[in-house]
N, C-alpha and C positions, 0 to 999 in steps of 0.2 A: 599217048593216053590210057585209047582201051587197053591195051593189057595190063599197065598197070592200074585199074578196075576188077579187070578175069583176075590177075593174082589175087587180087586182095578180097576176092569173091568168095575167088578157090578157098586163098588160105583159112576164111574162117568158116564155113560149110565143113573140110579137114578135121580145125579144129571145135567145131561144137559140140561133139559127143564126147570129149575129153572133162567140156565144162559140162556136163550136165550134171556126171561121176563125178563134180568134185570133190568128195567125202572125208573126211575126216580118217590117216587108214596108221597100220600098226605102224615103227620106224616114224615116222614124223612129228618134231620136234612141236612144242606153241606154244612152253615160256615153262618160270620158274613159280614166280607168282601167280595172284590169282588178279593181276588187274591182265597180265600180260596172256591170261589162257582165255581169260572170256573174251578182249577183245580182239584176237585173233579166233576164234569159234562168230564169234556172235559176225564178223567179217563174212562167213563162209552160213551166215545166216541160221544158227542154231539157237536157241533157245533153251541159256542156261540153268537150271531148277538148282541144282549145290553144288560147292568145290570142298571138299575134304583134306584134309594133312594130317597123317597118321603113317604110325609106321613107317619112314623112309621113303611114301609113298602119295598121289597126290589123285584122288577116288575123284573125278567129275558124270553129274546127272544130266542130261542134255534130252533136248528136243528137236526132230530139223524131218517138216512133213509128216506130225502125225508123229513117229518113231522112236520111243526115249529112249536114248540108250546112254551107258556107263562103261566111260573111259576110263586108264589108270596110266597115271605117266607115275617114268622114274624122276625124282624129288631130285636129283643132282639138275638133269639136264631138260628133263622134260620131253622129254621121250612116250609116244605111247609104248602100252610096252603089252594090254591089253585089252579089247571091245567085247562088250557082251548085248549084244541085241534083247530089250526088258519082252519077252514074247505073253499076249495076253490069254487069257485059263481058256478063257469060252470055249 
């Protein structure tokens, strides 16, 4: 029983940094409908500011941990094709 606890604890420690860095990346597929995109991102802790469908792309403005980001998705398959992190002009 002690071996099982040790393996479980070791597994949790090994995956903790990965879980902490779980953010949206290029190539991720988020969905092609507003509902799917919103559900996927909100489940990851993002606050959705706006979702626009135009010119064959989906633009998503979102915030997480005070960082404003814009994602561009393919309207065809919902794949993230661009990520732009908004910078303060201070």
